[in-house]
C-alpha positions as CSV (number, residue, x, y, z in Angstrom):
1,M,77.3,75.4,87.2
2,I,75.6,72.1,86.4
3,M,75.2,71.7,82.6
4,G,71.8,72.9,81.5
5,Q,71.1,74.5,84.9
6,I,70.0,78.3,84.7
7,R,71.7,80.4,87.6
8,K,69.2,82.4,89.6
9,P,69.9,86.1,90.2
10,V,72.1,87.0,93.1
11,P,70.9,89.8,95.3
12,V,73.6,92.3,96.6
13,I,73.1,93.9,99.9
14,I,75.0,97.2,100.4
15,P,74.9,99.1,103.8
16,Y,75.5,102.7,102.6
17,F,76.4,105.8,104.5
18,R,77.0,109.2,103.0
19,D,79.8,108.4,100.4
20,P,78.2,108.8,97.1
21,E,81.4,108.3,95.1
22,A,82.1,105.0,96.8
23,L,78.7,103.8,96.3
24,E,78.7,104.8,92.6
25,K,82.0,102.8,92.2
26,C,80.7,99.9,94.1
27,V,77.5,99.6,92.0
28,A,79.2,100.2,88.7
29,A,81.5,97.1,89.6
30,I,78.5,95.1,90.3
31,K,76.9,95.9,87.1
32,R,80.0,94.7,85.3
33,Q,79.8,91.2,86.7
34,K,80.2,88.5,84.0
35,N,77.6,85.7,83.6
36,I,75.7,86.6,86.8
37,E,72.4,88.6,87.0
38,T,72.4,90.7,90.1
39,I,69.7,92.5,92.1
40,I,71.2,95.6,94.1
41,F,69.7,96.4,97.4
42,V,71.1,99.5,99.0
43,R,70.2,100.0,102.6
44,D,70.6,103.8,103.0
45,N,71.7,104.5,106.7
46,S,72.3,108.3,105.9
47,D,69.3,109.4,108.0
48,D,68.8,106.6,110.5
49,N,72.2,105.1,110.8
50,I,71.4,101.4,112.0
51,L,75.0,100.6,111.2
52,Y,76.2,97.3,109.6
53,T,74.5,94.3,111.2
54,K,70.9,95.5,111.0
55,A,71.2,96.8,107.5
56,I,72.4,93.3,106.4
57,N,69.7,91.6,108.2
58,E,67.1,93.8,106.4
59,G,68.5,92.7,103.2
60,L,68.7,89.1,104.2
61,R,64.9,89.1,105.3
62,K,64.1,90.4,101.9
63,F,65.9,87.9,99.8
64,A,67.3,84.9,101.6
65,Y,64.1,83.3,102.6
66,S,62.8,83.2,98.9
67,D,63.4,80.1,96.7
68,A,64.1,82.6,93.8
69,Y,67.7,83.0,95.1
70,D,70.4,80.4,95.9
71,Y,73.0,82.9,97.3
72,V,73.0,86.4,98.6
73,L,76.2,88.8,98.4
74,V,77.0,91.0,101.4
75,L,79.2,94.0,100.3
76,T,80.2,97.1,101.9
77,Q,80.1,100.3,100.0
78,D,83.9,100.6,99.8
79,A,84.4,97.1,98.3
80,F,84.8,96.8,94.5
81,L,84.5,93.5,92.8
82,A,86.6,92.6,89.7
83,S,84.3,91.7,86.7
84,D,84.6,88.1,87.3
85,A,84.6,87.8,91.1
86,L,81.0,87.0,91.7
87,E,81.0,84.3,89.1
88,K,84.0,82.8,90.7
89,L,82.2,83.0,94.2
90,V,79.1,81.5,92.9
91,A,81.0,78.5,91.2
92,C,82.9,77.8,94.5
93,L,79.5,77.4,96.3
94,E,78.0,75.5,93.4
95,Q,80.9,72.9,93.4
96,N,81.3,72.6,97.2
97,Q,78.1,71.9,98.9
98,S,79.7,71.9,102.3
99,F,80.7,75.6,101.8
100,G,78.0,78.0,103.2
101,I,80.2,81.2,102.9
102,A,82.7,82.2,100.3
103,S,84.8,85.3,100.2
104,P,87.3,86.7,97.7
105,I,90.8,87.8,98.1
106,Q,90.9,91.5,99.0
107,V,93.5,94.0,97.7
108,S,94.5,97.6,97.9
109,G,96.1,99.6,95.2
110,G,95.9,96.6,92.9
111,T,98.7,94.7,94.5
112,Q,98.6,95.0,98.3
113,V,96.7,92.1,100.0
114,T,94.4,93.2,102.7
115,W,92.7,89.9,103.3
116,A,93.5,86.5,102.2
117,G,91.8,84.7,105.0
118,S,91.1,85.3,108.8
119,L,93.3,84.5,111.8
120,E,92.5,85.5,115.4
121,A,89.0,87.0,116.1
122,F,89.4,87.9,119.7
123,P,90.1,90.6,121.1
124,W,90.2,92.0,117.7
125,G,90.0,90.4,114.2
126,Q,93.3,89.7,112.4
127,H,93.6,89.4,108.8
128,D,95.9,86.9,106.9
129,L,97.9,89.0,104.4
130,H,99.7,86.2,102.8
131,L,98.5,84.8,99.4
132,K,98.6,80.9,99.4
133,S,100.2,79.1,96.4
134,Q,97.1,77.1,95.7
135,T,94.4,78.0,93.3
136,D,91.5,76.1,94.8
137,P,89.3,77.4,97.3
138,Y,90.5,76.9,100.9
139,P,88.9,77.0,104.3
140,T,89.3,80.0,106.8
141,Y,88.2,80.6,110.3
142,W,85.8,83.4,109.5
143,A,85.0,85.6,106.6
144,N,85.4,89.3,106.3
145,G,82.1,91.2,106.3
146,A,83.4,93.6,103.5
147,C,82.5,90.9,101.0
148,Q,81.0,87.6,101.5
149,L,78.6,85.3,99.5
150,L,76.1,83.5,101.6
151,R,74.2,80.2,100.6
152,T,70.5,80.9,101.3
153,T,69.9,77.5,102.6
154,M,72.4,78.1,105.3
155,V,70.8,81.2,106.2
156,R,67.5,79.6,106.6
157,E,69.2,77.0,108.8
158,I,71.2,79.1,111.0
159,G,69.4,82.3,111.1
160,L,70.3,86.1,110.5
161,L,73.4,87.9,111.9
162,D,73.3,88.5,115.6
163,D,72.5,92.2,115.9
164,G,73.7,92.3,119.5
165,M,76.9,93.1,117.6
166,V,75.7,96.2,115.7
167,F,78.9,97.3,113.8
168,I,81.8,94.8,114.1
169,C,82.3,91.2,115.1
170,S,78.9,90.1,113.6
171,D,80.8,88.8,110.6
172,C,83.1,86.6,112.4
173,D,80.3,85.7,114.8
174,Y,78.3,84.5,111.9
175,S,81.0,82.3,110.4
176,F,81.7,80.7,113.7
177,T,77.9,80.0,114.1
178,A,78.0,78.4,110.6
179,R,81.0,76.3,111.3
180,S,79.5,75.1,114.6
181,R,76.6,73.7,112.5
182,G,78.8,72.0,110.1
183,W,79.2,74.5,107.4
184,E,82.6,75.5,106.0
185,V,83.8,79.1,105.2
186,A,85.9,79.5,102.0
187,V,88.5,81.7,100.6
188,V,88.2,81.8,96.8
189,P,91.8,82.8,95.7
190,D,91.1,83.7,92.0
191,A,88.2,86.0,93.0
192,I,89.4,89.6,93.7
193,C,87.9,92.5,95.5
194,E,89.4,95.9,96.0
195,H,89.0,96.9,99.6
196,T,91.3,99.0,101.8
197,L,92.6,97.5,104.9
198,G,91.0,98.9,108.2
199,A,88.8,101.5,106.6
200,S,86.3,101.1,109.5
201,A,89.1,101.0,112.1
202,K,90.4,104.5,111.5
203,S,87.2,106.2,112.9
204,T,87.9,109.2,115.3
205,N,84.0,109.3,116.2
206,L,83.9,108.4,119.9
207,S,80.3,107.0,119.6
208,L,81.5,104.7,116.9
209,N,84.5,103.6,118.9
210,E,82.4,103.0,122.0
211,V,80.0,100.7,120.0
212,K,83.0,98.8,118.7
213,L,84.2,98.2,122.2
214,A,80.7,97.2,123.1
215,D,80.5,94.7,120.1
216,Q,83.8,93.1,121.3
217,L,82.3,92.7,124.8
218,Y,79.2,91.1,123.4
219,F,81.2,88.7,121.3
220,A,83.2,87.7,124.4
221,S,80.1,87.2,126.5
222,K,78.7,84.9,123.8
223,W,81.5,82.7,122.7
224,L,84.3,82.8,125.4
225,N,82.5,80.9,128.3
226,G,83.0,77.4,127.1
227,D,85.0,75.1,124.9
228,L,83.2,75.4,121.6
229,Y,85.0,78.6,120.6
230,R,88.3,77.2,121.5
231,S,87.6,74.3,119.1
232,L,86.8,76.7,116.2
233,S,89.3,79.5,116.7
234,K,92.9,80.0,115.9
235,E,93.7,81.8,119.1
236,S,92.6,78.7,121.3
237,A,96.0,77.8,122.4
238,H,96.7,81.1,124.3
239,L,93.0,82.0,125.2
240,T,93.1,81.5,128.8
241,R,90.5,82.8,131.3
242,L,93.0,85.3,132.6
243,K,93.8,86.5,129.0
244,V,90.0,86.8,128.3
245,R,89.3,88.6,131.6
246,D,92.3,91.0,130.9
247,E,91.0,92.0,127.5
248,V,87.4,92.4,128.8
249,D,88.6,94.6,131.7
250,K,90.5,96.8,129.2
251,S,87.4,97.2,127.0
252,V,85.1,98.0,130.0
253,S,87.6,100.6,131.1
254,L,87.9,102.3,127.8
255,I,84.0,102.1,127.3
256,T,83.6,103.9,130.8
257,K,86.0,106.7,129.8
258,I,84.3,107.3,126.5
259,G,80.7,107.1,127.9
260,N,81.5,109.5,130.6
261,K,83.0,111.9,128.0
262,L,80.0,111.6,125.7
263,T,77.5,111.9,128.7
264,A,79.4,115.0,129.8
265,E,79.2,116.5,126.3
266,K,75.6,115.4,125.9
267,S,76.8,113.8,122.5
268,F,74.9,111.1,120.7
269,R,75.5,107.4,121.8
270,F,74.5,104.5,119.7
271,P,72.1,102.1,121.6
272,H,73.7,98.8,122.5
273,K,72.7,95.8,124.7
274,I,76.0,95.8,126.5
275,F,75.1,99.3,127.8
276,S,71.9,98.2,129.2
277,L,73.3,95.0,130.8
278,R,76.1,97.2,132.4
279,E,73.6,99.8,133.7
280,R,71.4,96.9,135.2
281,A,74.6,95.4,136.7
282,I,75.6,98.8,138.4
283,K,72.0,99.2,139.8
284,K,72.0,95.8,141.3
285,A,75.4,96.3,142.9
């Protein structure tokens, strides 16, 4: 913080779904943050589950376009900040004007590292689980959506998250969008957040698994048709057209099987752009 400068409050956007104990722990951790005033915005998805991306965008519309805030924190309900984490994230963006996004180290059980940066994004996101020896913030390919501090001037420049990816992939998509516009994405090694690895990946809900596959396909259709993604991603060296097509074919096959099962059972399906695109392609054929 610049000497004499008063920090503005930091809004915290939390998408919430039917886990009051987790939310209570999450909010309590926010209220313990040192030297940072926070404004907590909980988007309750319990009745109309709009999933992750639309919930985040609702909060960003509320806060990111106001001069009253320099930064907005995106936080999932199962992510619990150490008491000095937010101050260190804010300090990182204050001291590095090229950084648009800053994220803390994530741990589980107090010691197990669950995220210390990001590696490959396609076909599925891979976390770097190894702590670096350095103490200064360092760049990463993309920020994990469980906890990321966004600079509001960056949000105003590059826009909201792409809600074509409704549950997963929109976090790495947003980082790639930011980096393609010249912003950097940083890991802040002395900021700590408790977050269990792969909590969202363990779902047995077929509708949710179907929408994850659709998100992956949407991400592929957006990024993997040219050279820009190859210049930004870790996996560029082996990301051949054949590899991309093979992964897309696998996802399409899985979506077809899940969709047929859900249709036969007359079960709920989350709406997704990929489904409507696929149906139009089938009709055209």
